[in-house]
The first five atom37 places (N, CA, C, CB, O) and aatype in JSON, in Angstrom:
{
  "aatype": [12, 10, 19, 15, 15, 6, 16, 2, 0, 7, 0, 18, 15, 14, 9, 0, 2, 14, 3, 9, 14, 19, 13, 0, 19, 8, 1, 10, 19, 0, 0, 10, 7, 13, 10, 19, 8, 10, 15, 14, 8, 10, 3, 5, 19, 19, 15, 10, 10, 6, 19, 10, 5, 0, 11, 0, 19, 10, 6, 7, 11, 10, 0, 14, 7, 7, 4, 7, 6, 11, 7, 19, 16, 15, 14, 5, 0, 11, 11, 10, 9, 5, 6, 10, 0, 11, 3, 12, 10, 14],
  "atom_mask": [
    [1, 1, 1, 1, 1],
    [1, 1, 1, 1, 1],
    [1, 1, 1, 1, 1],
    [1, 1, 1, 1, 1],
    [1, 1, 1, 1, 1],
    [1, 1, 1, 1, 1],
    [1, 1, 1, 1, 1],
    [1, 1, 1, 1, 1],
    [1, 1, 1, 1, 1],
    [1, 1, 1, 0, 1],
    [1, 1, 1, 1, 1],
    [1, 1, 1, 1, 1],
    [1, 1, 1, 1, 1],
    [1, 1, 1, 1, 1],
    [1, 1, 1, 1, 1],
    [1, 1, 1, 1, 1],
    [1, 1, 1, 1, 1],
    [1, 1, 1, 1, 1],
    [1, 1, 1, 1, 1],
    [1, 1, 1, 1, 1],
    [1, 1, 1, 1, 1],
    [1, 1, 1, 1, 1],
    [1, 1, 1, 1, 1],
    [1, 1, 1, 1, 1],
    [1, 1, 1, 1, 1],
    [1, 1, 1, 1, 1],
    [1, 1, 1, 1, 1],
    [1, 1, 1, 1, 1],
    [1, 1, 1, 1, 1],
    [1, 1, 1, 1, 1],
    [1, 1, 1, 1, 1],
    [1, 1, 1, 1, 1],
    [1, 1, 1, 0, 1],
    [1, 1, 1, 1, 1],
    [1, 1, 1, 1, 1],
    [1, 1, 1, 1, 1],
    [1, 1, 1, 1, 1],
    [1, 1, 1, 1, 1],
    [1, 1, 1, 1, 1],
    [1, 1, 1, 1, 1],
    [1, 1, 1, 1, 1],
    [1, 1, 1, 1, 1],
    [1, 1, 1, 1, 1],
    [1, 1, 1, 1, 1],
    [1, 1, 1, 1, 1],
    [1, 1, 1, 1, 1],
    [1, 1, 1, 1, 1],
    [1, 1, 1, 1, 1],
    [1, 1, 1, 1, 1],
    [1, 1, 1, 1, 1],
    [1, 1, 1, 1, 1],
    [1, 1, 1, 1, 1],
    [1, 1, 1, 1, 1],
    [1, 1, 1, 1, 1],
    [1, 1, 1, 1, 1],
    [1, 1, 1, 1, 1],
    [1, 1, 1, 1, 1],
    [1, 1, 1, 1, 1],
    [1, 1, 1, 1, 1],
    [1, 1, 1, 0, 1],
    [1, 1, 1, 1, 1],
    [1, 1, 1, 1, 1],
    [1, 1, 1, 1, 1],
    [1, 1, 1, 1, 1],
    [1, 1, 1, 0, 1],
    [1, 1, 1, 0, 1],
    [1, 1, 1, 1, 1],
    [1, 1, 1, 0, 1],
    [1, 1, 1, 1, 1],
    [1, 1, 1, 1, 1],
    [1, 1, 1, 0, 1],
    [1, 1, 1, 1, 1],
    [1, 1, 1, 1, 1],
    [1, 1, 1, 1, 1],
    [1, 1, 1, 1, 1],
    [1, 1, 1, 1, 1],
    [1, 1, 1, 1, 1],
    [1, 1, 1, 1, 1],
    [1, 1, 1, 1, 1],
    [1, 1, 1, 1, 1],
    [1, 1, 1, 1, 1],
    [1, 1, 1, 1, 1],
    [1, 1, 1, 1, 1],
    [1, 1, 1, 1, 1],
    [1, 1, 1, 1, 1],
    [1, 1, 1, 1, 1],
    [1, 1, 1, 1, 1],
    [1, 1, 1, 1, 1],
    [1, 1, 1, 1, 1],
    [1, 1, 1, 1, 1]
  ],
  "atom_positions": [
    [[130.55, 74.89, 99.96], [129.77, 73.72, 100.25], [128.35, 73.93, 99.74], [129.78, 73.4, 101.75], [127.74, 74.97, 100.02]],
    [[127.82, 72.99, 99.02], [126.48, 73.07, 98.49], [125.47, 72.57, 99.52], [126.35, 72.27, 97.2], [125.75, 71.65, 100.29]],
    [[124.32, 73.19, 99.53], [123.26, 72.8, 100.45], [122.16, 72.14, 99.62], [122.71, 74.02, 101.26], [121.73, 72.69, 98.61]],
    [[121.71, 70.99, 100.05], [120.68, 70.28, 99.29], [119.35, 71.01, 99.38], [120.54, 68.84, 99.79], [119.12, 71.79, 100.31]],
    [[118.49, 70.76, 98.42], [117.18, 71.4, 98.43], [116.32, 70.88, 99.58], [116.46, 71.16, 97.1], [115.4, 71.57, 100.02]],
    [[116.62, 69.69, 100.08], [115.87, 69.17, 101.22], [116.14, 70.0, 102.47], [116.24, 67.7, 101.48], [115.25, 70.19, 103.29]],
    [[117.36, 70.5, 102.61], [117.71, 71.32, 103.76], [116.96, 72.64, 103.73], [119.22, 71.56, 103.81], [116.56, 73.14, 104.78]],
    [[116.76, 73.21, 102.56], [116.09, 74.5, 102.43], [114.58, 74.39, 102.33], [116.61, 75.23, 101.23], [113.89, 75.41, 102.26]],
    [[114.05, 73.18, 102.31], [112.61, 73.0, 102.12], [111.8, 73.71, 103.2], [112.26, 71.52, 102.12], [110.74, 74.27, 102.9]],
    [[112.26, 73.71, 104.43], [111.53, 74.37, 105.5], [112.18, 75.67, 105.92], [0.0, 0.0, 0.0], [112.13, 76.04, 107.09]],
    [[112.8, 76.37, 104.98], [113.52, 77.61, 105.31], [112.56, 78.63, 105.91], [114.2, 78.2, 104.05], [111.4, 78.73, 105.5]],
    [[113.05, 79.37, 106.87], [112.27, 80.37, 107.59], [112.31, 81.68, 106.83], [112.79, 80.55, 109.02], [113.38, 82.19, 106.52]],
    [[111.17, 82.23, 106.55], [111.08, 83.52, 105.88], [110.47, 84.52, 106.86], [110.23, 83.42, 104.57], [109.25, 84.49, 107.06]],
    [[111.26, 85.4, 107.47], [110.74, 86.28, 108.51], [109.67, 87.25, 108.03], [111.86, 87.04, 109.11], [108.75, 87.54, 108.79]],
    [[109.76, 87.76, 106.83], [108.79, 88.75, 106.37], [107.46, 88.09, 106.0], [109.34, 89.52, 105.18], [106.43, 88.76, 106.04]],
    [[107.45, 86.81, 105.65], [106.21, 86.14, 105.28], [105.57, 85.41, 106.46], [106.47, 85.16, 104.16], [104.46, 84.91, 106.32]],
    [[106.23, 85.34, 107.6], [105.71, 84.64, 108.77], [104.75, 85.55, 109.52], [106.85, 84.17, 109.69], [105.16, 86.61, 109.98]],
    [[103.47, 85.16, 109.66], [102.51, 86.03, 110.32], [102.68, 86.12, 111.83], [101.13, 85.56, 110.03], [102.04, 86.96, 112.46]],
    [[103.53, 85.29, 112.44], [103.65, 85.27, 113.89], [104.82, 86.07, 114.43], [103.77, 83.87, 114.35], [105.04, 86.05, 115.64]],
    [[105.57, 86.78, 113.59], [106.7, 87.53, 114.12], [106.19, 88.81, 114.78], [107.73, 87.86, 112.99], [105.16, 89.35, 114.37]],
    [[106.89, 89.29, 115.79], [106.45, 90.49, 116.51], [106.43, 91.73, 115.62], [107.35, 90.74, 117.71], [107.17, 91.82, 114.64]],
    [[105.58, 92.67, 115.99], [105.42, 93.9, 115.21], [106.72, 94.69, 115.17], [104.31, 94.76, 115.79], [107.04, 95.29, 114.15]],
    [[107.49, 94.71, 116.28], [108.74, 95.48, 116.27], [109.72, 94.93, 115.26], [109.37, 95.48, 117.66], [110.5, 95.69, 114.68]],
    [[109.69, 93.61, 115.03], [110.57, 93.02, 114.02], [110.12, 93.44, 112.62], [110.57, 91.48, 114.14], [110.96, 93.75, 111.77]],
    [[108.82, 93.46, 112.39], [108.29, 93.91, 111.09], [108.67, 95.36, 110.87], [106.74, 93.73, 111.02], [109.09, 95.74, 109.77]],
    [[108.54, 96.19, 111.92], [108.88, 97.61, 111.81], [110.34, 97.78, 111.41], [108.6, 98.34, 113.14], [110.65, 98.59, 110.53]],
    [[111.23, 97.03, 112.03], [112.66, 97.15, 111.72], [112.98, 96.64, 110.31], [113.49, 96.39, 112.74], [113.8, 97.23, 109.61]],
    [[112.33, 95.56, 109.91], [112.55, 95.03, 108.55], [112.05, 96.01, 107.5], [111.84, 93.67, 108.38], [112.71, 96.22, 106.48]],
    [[110.9, 96.62, 107.74], [110.35, 97.59, 106.79], [111.22, 98.84, 106.74], [108.9, 97.97, 107.19], [111.44, 99.4, 105.66]],
    [[111.72, 99.28, 107.89], [112.61, 100.44, 107.9], [113.88, 100.15, 107.11], [112.96, 100.84, 109.36], [114.36, 101.01, 106.37]],
    [[114.44, 98.96, 107.27], [115.63, 98.59, 106.52], [115.34, 98.56, 105.01], [116.16, 97.21, 106.98], [116.16, 99.02, 104.21]],
    [[114.19, 98.03, 104.65], [113.8, 98.0, 103.24], [113.63, 99.42, 102.69], [112.49, 97.2, 103.05], [114.03, 99.71, 101.56]],
    [[113.05, 100.3, 103.49], [112.89, 101.69, 103.09], [114.22, 102.38, 102.85], [0.0, 0.0, 0.0], [114.39, 103.11, 101.87]],
    [[115.18, 102.14, 103.74], [116.52, 102.71, 103.55], [117.16, 102.15, 102.29], [117.4, 102.43, 104.76], [117.8, 102.9, 101.54]],
    [[117.01, 100.88, 102.04], [117.58, 100.26, 100.85], [117.01, 100.91, 99.59], [117.3, 98.74, 100.84], [117.75, 101.25, 98.67]],
    [[115.7, 101.07, 99.55], [115.05, 101.65, 98.37], [115.41, 103.13, 98.24], [113.52, 101.49, 98.45], [115.72, 103.6, 97.15]],
    [[115.38, 103.86, 99.33], [115.6, 105.3, 99.29], [117.05, 105.68, 99.0], [115.19, 105.92, 100.6], [117.31, 106.65, 98.29]],
    [[118.0, 104.91, 99.52], [119.4, 105.3, 99.42], [120.2, 104.52, 98.37], [120.05, 105.13, 100.74], [121.39, 104.76, 98.2]],
    [[119.57, 103.6, 97.68], [120.29, 102.75, 96.75], [120.74, 103.52, 95.5], [119.42, 101.57, 96.34], [119.94, 104.2, 94.87]],
    [[122.03, 103.41, 95.15], [122.49, 104.02, 93.91], [122.08, 103.2, 92.68], [124.01, 104.18, 93.95], [122.2, 103.67, 91.55]],
    [[121.6, 101.98, 92.91], [121.18, 101.09, 91.82], [119.69, 100.83, 91.92], [121.96, 99.75, 91.86], [119.26, 99.68, 91.96]],
    [[118.91, 101.88, 91.96], [117.48, 101.77, 92.23], [116.75, 100.89, 91.21], [116.87, 103.15, 92.24], [115.85, 100.14, 91.6]],
    [[117.11, 100.97, 89.94], [116.42, 100.16, 88.93], [116.56, 98.67, 89.22], [116.98, 100.47, 87.53], [115.59, 97.92, 89.09]],
    [[117.74, 98.24, 89.61], [117.95, 96.83, 89.92], [117.22, 96.42, 91.19], [119.44, 96.54, 90.06], [116.66, 95.33, 91.27]],
    [[117.22, 97.3, 92.18], [116.53, 97.0, 93.44], [115.03, 96.91, 93.2], [116.85, 98.07, 94.51], [114.37, 96.01, 93.73]],
    [[114.49, 97.83, 92.41], [113.05, 97.83, 92.13], [112.66, 96.55, 91.37], [112.66, 99.08, 91.31], [111.62, 95.97, 91.64]],
    [[113.49, 96.13, 90.43], [113.21, 94.89, 89.71], [113.18, 93.69, 90.66], [114.25, 94.66, 88.6], [112.31, 92.83, 90.54]],
    [[114.11, 93.65, 91.58], [114.15, 92.57, 92.56], [112.91, 92.59, 93.44], [115.41, 92.68, 93.42], [112.33, 91.54, 93.71]],
    [[112.51, 93.77, 93.89], [111.34, 93.88, 94.76], [110.06, 93.5, 94.03], [111.23, 95.29, 95.31], [109.13, 92.99, 94.65]],
    [[109.99, 93.76, 92.73], [108.83, 93.33, 91.94], [108.74, 91.81, 91.9], [108.9, 93.89, 90.52], [107.67, 91.25, 92.08]],
    [[109.87, 91.16, 91.67], [109.89, 89.7, 91.61], [109.52, 89.1, 92.96], [111.29, 89.2, 91.17], [108.82, 88.09, 93.03]],
    [[109.99, 89.71, 94.03], [109.7, 89.21, 95.38], [108.3, 89.59, 95.87], [110.73, 89.74, 96.35], [107.89, 89.17, 96.95]],
    [[107.57, 90.37, 95.09], [106.23, 90.83, 95.44], [106.21, 91.53, 96.79], [105.25, 89.66, 95.45], [105.33, 91.3, 97.62]],
    [[107.2, 92.38, 97.0], [107.37, 93.06, 98.28], [106.17, 93.93, 98.64], [108.63, 93.9, 98.26], [105.78, 93.99, 99.81]],
    [[105.59, 94.59, 97.67], [104.44, 95.46, 97.94], [103.26, 94.66, 98.48], [104.03, 96.22, 96.67], [102.63, 95.07, 99.46]],
    [[102.96, 93.53, 97.86], [101.85, 92.7, 98.31], [102.1, 92.13, 99.7], [101.61, 91.57, 97.31], [101.18, 92.04, 100.52]],
    [[103.34, 91.75, 99.98], [103.68, 91.22, 101.3], [103.51, 92.3, 102.37], [105.14, 90.68, 101.32], [102.96, 92.03, 103.43]],
    [[103.98, 93.51, 102.08], [103.84, 94.6, 103.04], [102.38, 94.94, 103.29], [104.58, 95.83, 102.54], [101.97, 95.12, 104.44]],
    [[101.6, 95.03, 102.23], [100.18, 95.34, 102.4], [99.47, 94.22, 103.16], [99.52, 95.55, 101.03], [98.51, 94.48, 103.89]],
    [[99.93, 92.99, 102.99], [99.36, 91.87, 103.72], [99.62, 91.95, 105.21], [0.0, 0.0, 0.0], [98.83, 91.43, 106.0]],
    [[100.7, 92.6, 105.62], [101.0, 92.76, 107.04], [99.99, 93.68, 107.73], [102.41, 93.32, 107.23], [99.81, 93.59, 108.94]],
    [[99.32, 94.55, 106.98], [98.33, 95.44, 107.56], [96.98, 94.76, 107.75], [98.16, 96.66, 106.69], [96.17, 95.2, 108.56]],
    [[96.74, 93.7, 107.0], [95.46, 92.99, 107.06], [95.38, 92.12, 108.32], [95.27, 92.13, 105.8], [96.41, 91.68, 108.83]],
    [[94.17, 91.87, 108.81], [94.02, 90.96, 109.95], [94.63, 89.6, 109.64], [92.53, 90.81, 110.33], [94.39, 89.02, 108.58]],
    [[95.43, 89.11, 110.57], [96.09, 87.83, 110.38], [97.44, 87.94, 109.7], [0.0, 0.0, 0.0], [98.19, 86.97, 109.68]],
    [[97.78, 89.09, 109.16], [99.05, 89.28, 108.47], [100.22, 89.41, 109.42], [0.0, 0.0, 0.0], [101.35, 89.02, 109.11]],
    [[99.94, 89.96, 110.58], [100.97, 90.1, 111.62], [100.2, 90.13, 112.94], [101.88, 91.43, 111.42], [99.88, 91.21, 113.45]],
    [[99.92, 88.98, 113.47], [99.07, 88.88, 114.65], [97.61, 88.83, 114.24], [0.0, 0.0, 0.0], [97.29, 88.78, 113.06]],
    [[96.74, 88.83, 115.23], [95.31, 88.72, 114.93], [94.74, 89.92, 114.18], [94.54, 88.53, 116.22], [93.88, 89.77, 113.32]],
    [[95.23, 91.1, 114.52], [94.68, 92.33, 113.94], [95.56, 92.95, 112.87], [94.43, 93.33, 115.01], [95.23, 94.02, 112.36]],
    [[96.66, 92.32, 112.53], [97.61, 92.93, 111.62], [98.5, 93.89, 112.4], [0.0, 0.0, 0.0], [98.48, 93.89, 113.63]],
    [[99.25, 94.7, 111.72], [100.11, 95.68, 112.38], [99.23, 96.75, 112.99], [101.15, 96.31, 111.37], [98.43, 97.38, 112.29]],
    [[99.37, 96.97, 114.28], [98.54, 97.97, 114.96], [99.36, 99.17, 115.42], [97.84, 97.34, 116.15], [98.77, 100.21, 115.75]],
    [[100.67, 99.07, 115.46], [101.51, 100.19, 115.87], [101.37, 101.31, 114.86], [103.01, 99.74, 116.01], [101.57, 101.09, 113.66]],
    [[101.02, 102.51, 115.31], [100.83, 103.62, 114.36], [102.08, 103.94, 113.54], [100.4, 104.85, 115.11], [101.98, 104.24, 112.35]],
    [[103.26, 103.87, 114.18], [104.49, 104.17, 113.47], [104.77, 103.12, 112.4], [105.67, 104.26, 114.45], [105.11, 103.45, 111.26]],
    [[104.63, 101.86, 112.76], [104.88, 100.78, 111.81], [103.87, 100.81, 110.68], [104.85, 99.42, 112.52], [104.22, 100.62, 109.52]],
    [[102.61, 101.06, 111.02], [101.55, 101.11, 110.01], [101.81, 102.22, 109.0], [100.18, 101.31, 110.68], [101.67, 102.02, 107.8]],
    [[102.19, 103.4, 109.5], [102.47, 104.54, 108.62], [103.66, 104.25, 107.71], [102.73, 105.82, 109.44], [103.64, 104.56, 106.52]],
    [[104.69, 103.65, 108.27], [105.89, 103.31, 107.5], [105.56, 102.3, 106.41], [106.98, 102.76, 108.43], [106.02, 102.45, 105.27]],
    [[104.8, 101.29, 106.74], [104.41, 100.27, 105.75], [103.57, 100.9, 104.64], [103.62, 99.12, 106.42], [103.82, 100.66, 103.46]],
    [[102.59, 101.71, 105.02], [101.73, 102.35, 104.01], [102.53, 103.28, 103.1], [100.61, 103.14, 104.68], [102.34, 103.28, 101.89]],
    [[103.43, 104.05, 103.68], [104.24, 104.98, 102.89], [105.16, 104.23, 101.93], [105.08, 105.88, 103.81], [105.27, 104.59, 100.76]],
    [[105.8, 103.2, 102.43], [106.71, 102.43, 101.59], [105.95, 101.71, 100.48], [107.49, 101.4, 102.44], [106.37, 101.74, 99.32]],
    [[104.84, 101.07, 100.81], [104.08, 100.31, 99.81], [103.47, 101.24, 98.75], [102.97, 99.49, 100.48], [103.46, 100.91, 97.57]],
    [[102.95, 102.4, 99.19], [102.26, 103.29, 98.23], [103.23, 104.13, 97.41], [101.31, 104.21, 98.97], [103.05, 104.26, 96.2]],
    [[104.25, 104.69, 98.04], [105.07, 105.69, 97.37], [106.4, 105.18, 96.82], [105.33, 106.78, 98.31], [106.93, 105.76, 95.86]],
    [[106.95, 104.12, 97.4], [108.3, 103.74, 97.0], [108.39, 102.43, 96.22], [109.15, 103.62, 98.21], [109.35, 102.22, 95.49]],
    [[107.41, 101.57, 96.36], [107.49, 100.28, 95.69], [106.59, 100.23, 94.47], [107.13, 99.15, 96.65], [105.52, 100.84, 94.46]],
    [[107.03, 99.51, 93.44], [106.2, 99.4, 92.22], [105.01, 98.49, 92.41], [107.04, 98.9, 91.06], [104.22, 98.3, 91.48]]
  ]
}
């Protein structure tokens, strides 16, 4: 069944929504880290992440307003985001 573009116009994007809880961001980032670290098709995954601008989105979560008023404040989540954005993503 095809879905019209009108139905997807207001699609929810959890990683780009600044109001999602920090624990959800932490889990999404951890899943992304596992995908990048364990993928046997790393070249294809990296190309996809470049198109999706994953690095910029992750770095935006650390900025004020990116995830709550102050950005990500959890030390574990902050470290995971910084490590993934700096070392694993193009």
